[in-house]
NULO-552698 format. One record per residue: residue number from 1; x, y, z of N, C-alpha, C, O in turn. Coordinates in Angstrom, 1 decimal. Layout:
BEGIN
PT num n.xx n.yy n.zz ca.xx ca.yy ca.zz c.xx c.yy c.zz o.xx o.yy o.zz
PT NUM X Y Z X Y Z X Y Z X Y Z
...
! end
This chain:
BEGIN
PT num n.xx n.yy n.zz ca.xx ca.yy ca.zz c.xx c.yy c.zz o.xx o.yy o.zz
PT 1 -45.0 -14.1 -18.0 -43.7 -13.8 -18.6 -43.5 -12.3 -18.8 -42.4 -11.8 -18.6
PT 2 -44.7 -11.6 -19.0 -44.7 -10.1 -19.2 -44.2 -9.5 -17.9 -43.4 -8.5 -18.0
PT 3 -44.6 -10.0 -16.7 -44.2 -9.5 -15.4 -42.7 -9.6 -15.2 -42.0 -8.7 -14.7
PT 4 -42.1 -10.8 -15.7 -40.7 -11.0 -15.6 -39.9 -9.9 -16.4 -39.0 -9.3 -15.9
PT 5 -40.3 -9.7 -17.6 -39.7 -8.6 -18.5 -39.9 -7.3 -17.8 -38.9 -6.5 -17.9
PT 6 -41.0 -6.9 -17.3 -41.2 -5.7 -16.7 -40.3 -5.5 -15.4 -39.7 -4.5 -15.2
PT 7 -40.3 -6.5 -14.6 -39.4 -6.5 -13.5 -37.9 -6.4 -13.8 -37.1 -5.6 -13.2
PT 8 -37.5 -7.1 -14.8 -36.1 -7.1 -15.3 -35.8 -5.7 -15.9 -34.7 -5.2 -15.7
PT 9 -36.7 -5.2 -16.7 -36.5 -3.8 -17.2 -36.4 -2.7 -16.2 -35.5 -1.8 -16.3
PT 10 -37.2 -2.8 -15.2 -37.2 -2.0 -14.0 -35.8 -2.0 -13.3 -35.2 -1.0 -13.0
PT 11 -35.4 -3.2 -13.1 -34.1 -3.4 -12.3 -32.9 -2.8 -13.2 -32.0 -2.2 -12.6
PT 12 -33.0 -3.0 -14.5 -31.9 -2.4 -15.3 -32.0 -0.9 -15.3 -30.9 -0.3 -15.1
PT 13 -33.2 -0.3 -15.4 -33.3 1.1 -15.3 -32.8 1.7 -14.0 -32.1 2.7 -14.0
PT 14 -33.2 1.1 -12.9 -32.8 1.5 -11.6 -31.3 1.4 -11.4 -30.6 2.3 -10.9
PT 15 -30.7 0.3 -11.9 -29.3 0.1 -11.9 -28.5 1.2 -12.7 -27.5 1.8 -12.2
PT 16 -29.1 1.5 -13.8 -28.4 2.6 -14.7 -28.6 4.0 -14.0 -27.6 4.8 -14.0
PT 17 -29.7 4.2 -13.4 -29.9 5.5 -12.7 -29.0 5.6 -11.5 -28.4 6.7 -11.2
PT 18 -28.7 4.5 -10.8 -27.8 4.6 -9.6 -26.4 4.8 -10.1 -25.7 5.7 -9.6
PT 19 -26.0 4.1 -11.2 -24.7 4.3 -11.7 -24.5 5.8 -12.3 -23.5 6.4 -12.1
PT 20 -25.5 6.3 -12.8 -25.5 7.7 -13.3 -25.4 8.7 -12.1 -24.6 9.6 -12.2
PT 21 -26.1 8.4 -11.1 -26.0 9.3 -9.9 -24.7 9.3 -9.3 -24.2 10.3 -8.8
PT 22 -24.1 8.1 -9.2 -22.6 8.0 -8.7 -21.8 8.7 -9.6 -20.9 9.5 -9.1
PT 23 -21.9 8.6 -10.9 -21.0 9.3 -11.8 -21.1 10.8 -11.6 -20.1 11.5 -11.5
PT 24 -22.3 11.3 -11.6 -22.6 12.7 -11.4 -22.0 13.2 -10.1 -21.3 14.3 -10.0
PT 25 -22.2 12.5 -9.1 -21.6 12.8 -7.8 -20.1 13.0 -7.8 -19.6 13.9 -7.2
PT 26 -19.5 12.1 -8.4 -18.0 12.1 -8.5 -17.5 13.1 -9.5 -16.7 14.0 -9.1
PT 27 -18.0 13.0 -10.8 -17.5 13.8 -11.8 -17.8 15.4 -11.7 -17.0 16.2 -12.2
PT 28 -18.8 15.7 -11.0 -19.1 17.1 -10.8 -18.7 17.7 -9.4 -19.2 18.8 -9.0
PT 29 -17.8 17.0 -8.8 -17.1 17.6 -7.6 -17.8 17.5 -6.3 -17.5 18.2 -5.3
PT 30 -18.8 16.6 -6.2 -19.5 16.5 -4.9 -18.7 15.6 -3.9 -18.9 15.7 -2.7
PT 31 -17.8 14.8 -4.5 -16.9 14.0 -3.7 -15.7 14.8 -3.2 -15.0 15.4 -4.0
PT 32 -15.6 14.9 -1.9 -14.5 15.7 -1.3 -13.2 15.1 -1.5 -12.9 14.0 -0.9
PT 33 -12.3 15.7 -2.2 -11.0 15.0 -2.6 -9.8 15.5 -1.7 -8.7 15.2 -2.0
PT 34 -10.1 16.3 -0.6 -9.0 16.8 0.2 -8.3 15.6 0.9 -8.9 14.6 1.2
PT 35 -7.0 15.8 1.1 -6.2 14.7 1.7 -6.1 14.9 3.3 -5.7 14.1 4.0
PT 36 -6.6 16.1 3.7 -6.5 16.3 5.2 -7.8 16.1 5.9 -8.0 16.7 7.0
PT 37 -8.7 15.3 5.4 -9.9 14.9 6.1 -9.9 13.4 6.5 -9.1 12.6 5.9
PT 38 -10.6 13.0 7.4 -10.6 11.6 7.8 -11.2 10.7 6.6 -12.0 11.2 5.8
PT 39 -10.7 9.5 6.5 -11.1 8.6 5.5 -12.6 8.2 5.9 -12.9 7.9 7.0
PT 40 -13.5 8.3 4.9 -14.9 8.0 5.3 -15.2 6.5 5.4 -14.5 5.7 4.7
PT 41 -16.2 6.1 6.1 -16.4 4.6 6.2 -16.6 3.8 4.9 -16.3 2.6 4.8
PT 42 -17.3 4.5 3.9 -17.6 3.8 2.7 -16.3 3.6 1.9 -16.0 2.5 1.4
PT 43 -15.4 4.5 1.9 -14.1 4.4 1.2 -13.3 3.3 1.9 -12.7 2.4 1.3
PT 44 -13.3 3.3 3.2 -12.6 2.3 4.0 -13.1 0.8 3.7 -12.3 -0.1 3.6
PT 45 -14.4 0.7 3.6 -14.9 -0.5 3.4 -14.7 -1.0 1.9 -14.7 -2.2 1.6
PT 46 -14.6 -0.1 1.0 -14.4 -0.5 -0.4 -12.9 -0.5 -0.8 -12.5 -1.5 -1.4
PT 47 -12.2 0.5 -0.5 -10.9 0.7 -1.1 -9.9 -0.3 -0.6 -9.2 -1.0 -1.5
PT 48 -9.8 -0.6 0.7 -8.7 -1.6 1.1 -9.0 -2.9 0.6 -8.1 -3.6 0.1
PT 49 -10.2 -3.5 0.7 -10.5 -4.9 0.2 -10.3 -4.8 -1.3 -9.9 -5.9 -1.9
PT 50 -10.6 -3.8 -2.0 -10.4 -3.8 -3.5 -8.9 -3.8 -3.8 -8.5 -4.6 -4.7
PT 51 -8.1 -3.0 -3.1 -6.6 -3.1 -3.3 -6.1 -4.5 -3.1 -5.4 -5.1 -3.9
PT 52 -6.5 -5.0 -2.0 -6.1 -6.4 -1.6 -6.5 -7.4 -2.7 -5.7 -8.3 -3.0
PT 53 -7.7 -7.4 -3.2 -8.1 -8.3 -4.2 -7.4 -8.0 -5.5 -7.1 -9.0 -6.3
PT 54 -7.2 -6.8 -5.9 -6.5 -6.5 -7.1 -5.0 -7.0 -7.0 -4.4 -7.5 -8.0
PT 55 -4.4 -6.8 -5.9 -3.0 -7.3 -5.8 -2.9 -8.7 -5.8 -2.1 -9.3 -6.5
PT 56 -3.8 -9.4 -5.1 -3.9 -10.8 -5.0 -4.1 -11.4 -6.4 -3.6 -12.5 -6.7
PT 57 -4.9 -10.8 -7.2 -5.2 -11.3 -8.6 -4.0 -11.1 -9.5 -3.7 -12.0 -10.3
PT 58 -3.3 -10.0 -9.4 -2.2 -9.7 -10.4 -0.8 -10.0 -10.0 0.0 -10.2 -10.9
PT 59 -0.5 -10.1 -8.7 0.9 -10.3 -8.3 1.3 -11.8 -8.7 0.7 -12.8 -8.2
PT 60 2.3 -11.9 -9.5 2.8 -13.2 -9.9 3.1 -14.1 -8.6 3.6 -13.6 -7.6
PT 61 2.8 -15.3 -8.7 3.0 -16.2 -7.5 4.5 -16.7 -7.6 4.8 -17.8 -8.0
PT 62 5.4 -15.9 -7.1 6.8 -16.2 -7.0 7.3 -16.1 -5.6 6.7 -15.4 -4.7
PT 63 8.4 -16.8 -5.4 9.0 -16.8 -4.0 10.0 -15.7 -4.0 10.6 -15.3 -5.0
PT 64 10.3 -15.2 -2.8 11.3 -14.2 -2.5 12.6 -14.9 -2.7 12.9 -15.9 -2.1
PT 65 13.4 -14.3 -3.7 14.7 -14.9 -4.0 15.8 -14.6 -3.2 17.0 -15.1 -3.3
PT 66 15.5 -13.6 -2.2 16.6 -13.1 -1.3 16.6 -13.9 0.1 15.5 -13.9 0.7
PT 67 17.6 -14.4 0.5 17.7 -15.0 1.8 17.8 -14.0 2.8 18.6 -13.0 2.6
PT 68 17.1 -14.1 4.0 17.1 -13.1 5.0 18.4 -13.2 6.0 18.2 -13.4 7.2
PT 69 19.6 -13.0 5.4 20.8 -13.0 6.2 20.9 -11.6 6.7 20.3 -10.7 6.2
PT 70 21.8 -11.4 7.8 22.0 -10.1 8.4 22.5 -9.1 7.2 22.0 -8.0 7.2
PT 71 23.3 -9.5 6.4 23.8 -8.7 5.3 22.7 -8.2 4.4 22.6 -7.0 4.0
PT 72 21.8 -9.1 3.9 20.7 -8.8 3.0 19.7 -7.9 3.7 19.1 -7.0 3.1
PT 73 19.4 -8.2 5.0 18.4 -7.4 5.8 18.9 -6.0 5.9 18.2 -5.0 5.9
PT 74 20.2 -5.8 6.2 20.8 -4.5 6.3 20.8 -3.7 5.0 20.5 -2.6 5.0
PT 75 21.1 -4.4 3.9 20.9 -3.8 2.6 19.5 -3.3 2.3 19.2 -2.2 1.9
PT 76 18.5 -4.3 2.6 17.1 -3.9 2.4 16.7 -2.8 3.4 15.9 -1.9 3.0
PT 77 17.2 -2.8 4.6 16.9 -1.7 5.6 17.3 -0.4 5.0 16.6 0.6 5.2
PT 78 18.5 -0.4 4.4 19.1 0.9 3.9 18.2 1.4 2.7 18.0 2.6 2.6
PT 79 17.7 0.5 1.9 16.8 0.9 0.8 15.5 1.5 1.4 15.0 2.5 1.0
PT 80 15.0 0.6 2.4 13.7 1.1 3.0 13.9 2.4 3.7 13.1 3.3 3.6
PT 81 15.0 2.6 4.4 15.2 3.9 5.1 15.4 5.0 4.2 14.8 6.1 4.5
PT 82 16.0 4.9 3.0 16.2 5.9 2.1 14.9 6.2 1.3 14.6 7.4 1.1
PT 83 14.1 5.2 0.9 13.0 5.4 0.0 11.6 5.3 0.6 10.6 5.8 0.1
PT 84 11.6 4.7 1.8 10.2 4.4 2.3 9.8 4.9 3.6 8.7 5.2 3.9
PT 85 10.9 5.1 4.5 10.6 5.5 5.9 9.9 6.9 6.0 9.2 7.1 7.0
PT 86 10.1 7.7 5.0 9.4 9.1 5.2 7.9 8.9 5.3 7.2 9.7 5.9
PT 87 7.4 7.9 4.6 5.9 7.7 4.6 5.5 6.6 5.5 4.4 6.6 6.0
PT 88 6.3 5.6 5.7 5.9 4.4 6.4 6.6 4.2 7.7 6.3 3.2 8.4
PT 89 7.4 5.2 8.1 8.0 5.2 9.5 9.3 4.3 9.5 9.6 3.5 8.7
PT 90 10.0 4.6 10.7 11.3 3.8 10.9 11.4 3.5 12.3 10.5 3.8 13.1
PT 91 12.5 2.9 12.7 12.7 2.5 14.1 12.8 3.7 15.1 12.5 3.6 16.3
PT 92 13.3 4.8 14.6 13.4 6.1 15.4 12.2 6.8 15.4 11.9 7.5 16.4
PT 93 11.3 6.7 14.3 10.0 7.5 14.2 9.0 6.5 13.7 8.7 6.5 12.5
PT 94 8.4 5.8 14.5 7.4 4.8 14.1 6.2 5.3 13.3 5.6 4.6 12.5
PT 95 5.8 6.6 13.6 4.7 7.2 12.9 5.4 8.2 12.0 5.8 9.3 12.5
PT 96 5.5 7.9 10.8 6.2 8.8 9.8 5.7 10.2 9.7 4.6 10.6 10.0
PT 97 6.6 11.1 9.3 6.4 12.5 9.2 5.3 12.7 8.1 4.4 13.5 8.4
PT 98 5.3 12.1 7.0 4.3 12.3 6.0 3.0 11.4 6.1 2.0 11.6 5.3
PT 99 3.0 10.6 7.1 1.9 9.6 7.1 0.5 10.2 7.1 -0.3 9.8 6.3
PT 100 0.2 11.2 7.8 -1.1 11.8 7.9 -1.4 12.8 6.9 -2.5 13.3 6.8
PT 101 -0.3 13.1 6.0 -0.5 14.0 4.9 -1.0 13.3 3.7 -1.5 14.0 2.7
PT 102 -1.0 12.0 3.7 -1.4 11.2 2.5 -2.9 10.8 2.7 -3.4 10.7 3.8
PT 103 -3.5 10.6 1.6 -4.9 10.1 1.6 -5.0 9.1 0.5 -4.9 9.4 -0.7
PT 104 -5.4 7.9 0.8 -5.5 7.3 2.1 -4.2 7.3 2.8 -3.1 7.5 2.2
PT 105 -4.2 7.2 4.2 -3.0 7.2 5.0 -2.1 6.1 4.6 -2.5 5.0 4.3
PT 106 -0.8 6.3 4.7 0.2 5.3 4.3 0.2 4.4 5.5 0.2 4.8 6.7
PT 107 0.3 3.1 5.2 0.5 2.1 6.4 1.8 2.5 7.2 2.8 2.9 6.6
PT 108 1.6 2.3 8.5 2.8 2.6 9.4 3.3 1.2 9.8 2.7 0.5 10.6
PT 109 4.3 0.8 9.2 4.8 -0.6 9.3 5.4 -0.9 10.7 5.4 -2.1 11.0
PT 110 5.8 0.0 11.5 6.2 -0.3 12.8 5.1 -0.3 13.8 5.3 -0.9 14.9
PT 111 4.0 0.2 13.5 2.7 0.1 14.3 2.0 -1.1 13.9 1.4 -1.8 14.7
PT 112 2.0 -1.4 12.6 1.3 -2.6 12.1 2.1 -3.2 11.0 2.2 -2.7 9.8
PT 113 2.9 -4.3 11.3 3.8 -4.9 10.4 3.1 -5.4 9.1 2.0 -5.8 9.2
PT 114 3.8 -5.3 8.0 3.2 -5.8 6.7 2.9 -7.3 6.8 3.7 -8.1 7.2
PT 115 1.7 -7.6 6.5 1.3 -9.0 6.5 1.0 -9.7 5.2 0.6 -10.8 5.2
PT 116 1.2 -8.9 4.1 1.0 -9.5 2.8 2.1 -10.5 2.5 3.2 -10.3 3.0
PT 117 1.9 -11.4 1.7 2.9 -12.3 1.2 4.0 -11.5 0.5 3.7 -10.4 0.0
PT 118 5.2 -12.0 0.4 6.3 -11.3 -0.2 6.1 -10.9 -1.7 6.4 -9.8 -2.1
PT 119 5.4 -11.8 -2.4 5.2 -11.5 -3.8 4.3 -10.3 -4.0 4.5 -9.6 -5.0
PT 120 3.3 -10.2 -3.1 2.4 -9.0 -3.1 3.0 -7.7 -2.8 2.8 -6.7 -3.4
PT 121 3.9 -7.8 -1.7 4.7 -6.5 -1.3 5.6 -6.1 -2.4 5.6 -4.9 -2.7
PT 122 6.3 -7.1 -3.1 7.1 -6.8 -4.2 6.3 -6.1 -5.3 6.8 -5.1 -5.9
PT 123 5.2 -6.7 -5.7 4.3 -6.2 -6.7 3.9 -4.7 -6.4 4.0 -3.9 -7.3
PT 124 3.5 -4.4 -5.2 3.2 -3.0 -4.8 4.4 -2.1 -4.9 4.3 -1.0 -5.4
PT 125 5.6 -2.6 -4.5 6.7 -1.7 -4.5 7.1 -1.5 -6.1 7.6 -0.4 -6.5
PT 126 6.9 -2.5 -6.8 7.3 -2.5 -8.3 6.3 -1.5 -9.0 6.7 -0.6 -9.8
PT 127 5.0 -1.7 -8.7 4.0 -1.0 -9.6 3.4 0.3 -8.9 2.7 1.1 -9.6
PT 128 3.5 0.4 -7.6 2.8 1.5 -6.9 1.4 1.2 -6.7 0.9 0.1 -7.0
PT 129 0.6 2.2 -6.2 -0.8 2.1 -6.0 -1.5 3.4 -6.5 -1.1 4.5 -6.0
PT 130 -2.4 3.4 -7.4 -3.1 4.5 -8.0 -3.8 5.2 -6.9 -4.2 4.6 -5.9
PT 131 -4.0 6.5 -7.0 -4.8 7.4 -6.2 -4.3 7.4 -4.7 -5.0 7.7 -3.8
PT 132 -2.9 7.1 -4.5 -2.3 7.2 -3.2 -1.0 7.8 -3.4 -0.6 8.1 -4.5
PT 133 -0.2 8.0 -2.4 1.2 8.5 -2.5 2.2 7.5 -2.9 3.4 7.8 -3.0
PT 134 1.8 6.2 -3.1 2.7 5.1 -3.3 3.2 5.0 -4.8 2.4 4.6 -5.6
PT 135 4.4 5.4 -5.0 4.8 5.4 -6.4 5.3 4.0 -6.9 5.5 3.1 -6.1
PT 136 5.5 3.9 -8.2 6.0 2.7 -8.8 7.6 2.9 -8.7 8.1 3.9 -9.1
PT 137 8.3 2.0 -8.0 9.7 2.1 -7.9 10.5 1.4 -9.0 11.7 1.5 -8.9
PT 138 9.9 0.8 -10.0 10.6 0.1 -11.0 11.5 1.0 -11.9 12.4 0.4 -12.6
PT 139 11.3 2.2 -11.9 12.2 3.1 -12.7 13.4 3.6 -11.9 14.4 4.0 -12.5
PT 140 13.3 3.4 -10.6 14.4 3.9 -9.7 15.2 2.8 -9.1 16.4 3.0 -8.8
PT 141 14.6 1.7 -8.9 15.2 0.5 -8.2 15.3 -0.7 -9.1 14.3 -0.9 -9.8
PT 142 16.3 -1.5 -8.9 16.4 -2.7 -9.7 15.5 -3.7 -9.1 15.0 -3.5 -7.9
PT 143 15.3 -4.8 -9.8 14.4 -5.9 -9.2 15.1 -6.4 -7.9 14.4 -6.8 -7.0
PT 144 16.4 -6.5 -7.9 17.1 -7.0 -6.8 16.9 -6.1 -5.6 16.6 -6.6 -4.5
PT 145 17.0 -4.8 -5.8 16.8 -3.8 -4.7 15.4 -3.9 -4.2 15.2 -3.8 -3.0
PT 146 14.4 -4.1 -5.1 13.1 -4.2 -4.7 12.8 -5.4 -3.8 12.1 -5.4 -2.8
PT 147 13.4 -6.6 -4.2 13.4 -7.8 -3.5 14.1 -7.7 -2.1 13.6 -8.3 -1.1
PT 148 15.1 -6.9 -2.1 15.9 -6.7 -0.8 15.0 -5.9 0.2 14.9 -6.2 1.4
PT 149 14.3 -4.9 -0.4 13.4 -4.1 0.5 12.2 -5.0 0.9 11.7 -5.0 2.1
PT 150 11.8 -5.8 0.0 10.6 -6.7 0.3 11.0 -7.7 1.4 10.2 -8.0 2.3
PT 151 12.2 -8.3 1.3 12.7 -9.2 2.3 12.8 -8.5 3.6 12.4 -9.1 4.7
PT 152 13.3 -7.3 3.7 13.3 -6.5 4.9 11.9 -6.3 5.5 11.7 -6.5 6.7
PT 153 11.0 -5.9 4.7 9.6 -5.7 5.1 9.1 -7.0 5.7 8.4 -6.9 6.7
PT 154 9.3 -8.1 5.1 8.8 -9.4 5.6 9.4 -9.8 7.0 8.8 -10.6 7.7
PT 155 10.6 -9.2 7.3 11.2 -9.6 8.6 11.3 -8.4 9.6 11.9 -8.5 10.6
PT 156 10.8 -7.2 9.2 11.1 -6.1 10.1 10.5 -6.1 11.5 10.9 -5.4 12.3
PT 157 9.6 -7.0 11.7 9.0 -7.1 13.1 9.8 -8.2 13.8 9.4 -8.5 15.0
PT 158 10.8 -8.8 13.3 11.6 -9.9 13.9 13.1 -9.8 13.5 13.7 -10.8 13.2
PT 159 13.6 -8.6 13.5 15.0 -8.4 13.0 16.0 -8.9 14.1 15.8 -8.8 15.3
PT 160 17.1 -9.5 13.5 18.2 -9.9 14.4 18.8 -8.6 15.1 18.8 -7.5 14.6
PT 161 19.3 -8.7 16.3 19.8 -7.6 17.1 20.8 -6.7 16.3 20.8 -5.5 16.5
PT 162 21.6 -7.3 15.6 22.7 -6.6 14.8 22.0 -5.7 13.7 22.5 -4.6 13.4
PT 163 21.0 -6.2 13.1 20.3 -5.3 12.1 19.5 -4.2 12.8 19.4 -3.1 12.3
PT 164 18.8 -4.5 13.9 18.1 -3.5 14.6 19.1 -2.4 15.1 18.7 -1.2 15.0
PT 165 20.2 -2.7 15.6 21.2 -1.8 16.1 21.7 -0.9 14.9 21.8 0.3 15.1
PT 166 21.9 -1.5 13.8 22.4 -0.8 12.6 21.3 0.3 12.2 21.6 1.4 11.8
PT 167 20.0 -0.2 12.2 18.9 0.6 11.8 18.7 1.8 12.7 18.5 2.9 12.3
PT 168 18.9 1.6 14.0 18.8 2.7 15.0 19.8 3.7 14.7 19.5 4.9 14.8
PT 169 21.0 3.3 14.4 22.1 4.2 14.1 21.9 5.0 12.8 22.1 6.2 12.8
PT 170 21.4 4.4 11.8 21.1 5.1 10.5 19.9 6.0 10.6 19.9 7.1 10.2
PT 171 18.9 5.5 11.3 17.7 6.3 11.5 18.0 7.5 12.3 17.6 8.6 12.0
PT 172 18.8 7.4 13.4 19.1 8.4 14.3 20.0 9.5 13.6 19.9 10.7 13.9
PT 173 20.8 9.1 12.6 21.7 10.1 11.9 20.8 10.9 10.9 21.2 12.0 10.6
PT 174 19.7 10.4 10.5 18.9 11.0 9.5 17.9 12.0 10.2 17.3 12.9 9.5
PT 175 17.7 11.9 11.5 16.7 12.8 12.2 17.4 13.8 13.0 16.7 14.7 13.6
! end
């Protein structure tokens, strides 16, 4: 039994020392916080799955209340074009102007369509994401507007021709 307690105590001490080393590494500036360097593999392996798990755990399990009609998709597209395209790209500029300035890099939705369920996209739009450039939009947009943008995101890779044409026109006017 004494060996068990000795092994358990050693494991606890080693664990505390590892946590202390990580804390010191981060707290005293050894972690490079520049936004203009490549994302390192450890961050990539930890951050994206952690974000997915956090959103999956916290996003209410609700259905998108907006029907994807041409009119609602155009409204959502206008919201996206005004508030989101600078970081996430648009039909005229699939790789957004600010994309590579952010750390972690903002997803480029025309290069890789959003594949999260609508409730999770809405949750991210509503609450934002810490330690990224993604703000919380709940102070600026109504729930309806956030759902309209969410509906657009959910259909942006399969837009009806009329909506795509409208988007090309609006995006072209802004560039």
